[in-house]
N, C-alpha and C positions, 0 to 999 in steps of 0.2 A: 126668541127662538130656543126651544128646548129640543135638543138632539139626543136620540138614543143610538149608541154605537154598540153593536154586538160583534165581538171579535174573540171567539174561542181559540185555543191553541196553546202550544208550548211558550215558554218565556220569550224566546227569540222571535217567534211568529208575532206575538202581541206587541213587543217593543218596536218591531218594524212598522207597525201601524201608527205609532205615536206621532211621527212627522206629518202623517196625513190628517190625523185628528187636529193637530196644531193648525194645519192649513184650513181645515173646515172652520175652526174657531175664528181664524183671521177673516175668512170670507163672510161669515155671519157675525157681525159685530154684536157683542153682548150676549153671545150664545151661551147657554147652559148645557153641559154635557152629562149624560148618564152613561157610564161605561159598564157593559156586561161582559165579563171576561174571566180569565184564569185568576183565582183569588190571590195567588202569589204576587200578582202585579198591581192589585188594587190600591194598597197603601201608597205605593210609589206614584201611581197615576194621580192620586189626590195631592200629594206633596209637590209634585212637579207641575201642577196646574193643568194636567191633561183633562181631568174630569172633576166636576163638583160632587157628583154622586156616583156610587159604584155598586155593583151587585155581582154575586157569584153566578157564573153561567150555569152551574149545576142546580141552582135554586128551582123549585118546582114550577114557578110561574112561567119560566122561559121554555120549559118542555112543552107547555100548552101551545106554543107557536107551531108545533109540528102535528097538532091534532086537527082532524076534520071538524067542521061545525057540529056535526051530529055527536061525535065523541066528546067534544067539549060540553055540549048541552046535557049529556048524560052524567056529567060529574055533579056531585052534590054542591060543590062550590068552586068558583074560579077566582084566582088572584090576578089573572092577566089584565082584565079591564082596569083595575086599580094601578097596576104597574105601568100601563100605557097611558094613563090619564094625563092630558096636557102635553103629550109628545107631538111636536110639529113635524119632525123629520126623523127617519130611521135609516141608518146605514148598517147593513148586516153582511159580514164577510163569512159566509158559511154555505154548506151544501143545502140546496132547496130544490131538488129535482122535480118534485110535484107542484111546486109553487105555493105550498100551504103557508109558509112563513109570510110571504108577501101578501097573500089574500087575507090572512088573519090580522096583519098589521093594518091593512087598508080598511077592513071591516071594523076595526077599533077606532077609526077616525084619524089615523096618521095621514097627514096630507101628502108628504113626499116620502117615497120608499125606494131604497136602493138595496137590492139583494144580489150578491155575487159570490162565487167561490173564493176561498181564502188565499188561493195562489193561482198563478197563471196556468193555462191548460198545458198538458204534457207536450213537450217539444217546442214550446214557445219560450224563447230565451229573452226575457225582459226582466229587468230588476223588479223585485217584489214591491218596492215603494212606488216605482213608476206604474206598475200594474194597479196597485190599490188607488193611486191618484186618478188613473183613468176611470176606474169603476165609480169613484165618488164624484167625479166631475169637478175636481179642483186642480189647482196647480201648486207645485212646491218648487221654490227656488233653492236657495242655499239652505241646507238642513240646519235648523236651530238647535243648539245644544240644550240638553235638559238641565235644568237648575233646580236644586232642592230649596224650597222657600224657607226652610228652617235652618239652613246651613250657609254661612258665608263662604263663598269660594276661596280656596287657598290662594295666598299671594304667590307671585312667581318665585320668590326666594324660598317659600315653604315647599312649593311643588318640586323645586330642584333638589331639595334635601330629603324629600319623602321616600318611602319605599317603592320598589318596583313590584307591581302586582302580577302574579302568575296564576293562571287557572289551567291545570294540566288535563282536566276532564272535559266531557261533553256528553250529550244524551246518547250518542252513538259511538261505539268503539272505533269504527272505520274513520271517524273524523279526528282521531287523537294522534298527535305527534308522540313518538315514543317517550316514555317516562325517563329512560336513560338520557335522552337529549335534554329534557328539562333539568335533570340532575346536573348535567354538565354546565348548563347556563347558570343555574343557581350558584354553583361553586365558583364560577367565574365572577359573579357579582360579589360574592363574599370576599374574594381576593382583593377586590377594590373597596371593601368595607361599605358596600351598598346593601341596605336592608331589603328583605324580601317579605312581601305579604302573600302567603300561599292560600288560595281560595279553593274550596271544594264543596260539592253539592251532594245530594242524596245518591246520585248514580256513580259517585267517584270513589267509593270506599276501597275497592280493589286497587285502583290506580294510585290512590294516595298511599296505601300500604306499601306498594311496590316502590314508589318514589322515596318514601322514608327509609326503606331498606337500603337504597343506593346512596343516601346522603350521610356523610359524617356529621358529627355534632358541629353546629356553627361555631366559628372562632369566638363569637360573643353572643350571648343570649339575645341581645337587641337586634341581631341580624336576621332573625326569623320569627315572624308572627303568623299564626295560622287562624283562619276564619272558616269554620266548617258548618255547613248547613244553616247559615244565618239567614234571617229574613232578607228579602231582596232590598228593602229600604236600608237596612243596616249595611249591606254590601255596597250600595250606592254611596252612603255616607263615607265609608272607608276609602272607596275608590277616589273620591274627590280630594283626598289628601295624598294621593300617590303621584309620582313623577311620570309613570308610564305603566303600560300593561302589555302582557303577552299571553295569548291564549288560542285555543282551537276554535273551530266554528261552533259556537255555543251561545246560549242566551246571555251569559255574563260578558262575553266579548262584545255583543251588540250593546249591552248596557254601558260598558266602558267607552265604546265609540260614541254613543249618543251623549254621554256626559262631557264630551270634548277632550277626554284624556288621550294623550298620544298612545295609539293602539297599534300593536302588531298582531294581525289576524292570520293564523296559519290554516290554510285550506288545502284539502286533498280530495276527499270524497264528494264534496258539494261543489256545485257549479257557481263560481264567484260572480259570473254575469248576473245571476238571479239573486244570490244570497249574500253578496259582499256587504259588510257592515257599513251603513252610512254614518258619516260624522266628519267633523272638520279636520281631524288629524289621524287618519287611518292609513297604515301601510299594510298591504296584503301580500303575503308570501304564499304562492300557489305551487304545489308539487304533488302531482297525482300519486306518486309513491312516497308517502310521508317519511319513511325511513331515510330517503335520499336527501331530505332537507337537513343540512348539517347544522350542528350547534354554532359553528363558526359563522355561518351565514346569518343565523338569527341574531347572534350577539353583535355582529358588525352592523346589522340593521338597527338594533337598539342603540348602538353608539351614535349612529347618524340621526336617530329620532329624539332620544331623550337622556342619554347618559352624558356626564361631563367629559370634556375633551381631555382634561388632564387631572390626575389625582395626586 
């Protein structure tokens, strides 16, 4: 069984499809998966065993799925038949209001085709993984943690002594806990001699600058490591060596949760019923007015989740 999975979207959107792809692989023993998606996710998908083959959703052949037969025939050449050769089943989570994607897949000989929007209809409060599961026609029990085939998981003793990872940013400013609160938590960790891994992405420049302005120099250089705009696979490697994670509603938070890292996810603007990070060790802190979520509350949650009882 050769499956084509098309899942465009931001990092978090794509990561939330990973458990469903794992369920599809389990249902069709020996399945081979080609994932067409956000290029930032593709190396991670291969290393985690989500897909054997990957392709950038922006590649020209996939845009042909949205063309009428007449417009495709008018092209000098088409790469779509080659891309779809040997595909037995296609699951596409994208908008297809005219049904062109489904018709083109069936015309290419794909035997089973599922095309559905990438998120639940407006007003329908169902978790995104549950929604994707329903569209794909599979079942997901306990969410399996992602494992990097190239990295041996940290031993419990190593995890307990590793840094705490924090990501103060997100794709949307409304989703972000105040940087002043993050600064308070970081300094509380430093007082306990607990190292911090500070993560930032392309959209986080201003927030990172503001956070750095609020922080004094760490008591020891080893107490602060920064990882800025690193490839997602490198972020995953570093997260696997951490004792815990704190972050906003962001793709990195979903990654930490799926890796099985004790994760504290701070939600305000997003509906946690729909977008809560799935994972075996997730604590969600929801406060519609994020400024009202105190650093003391977050730090006490960290103590209960992954910080040592006594220093």
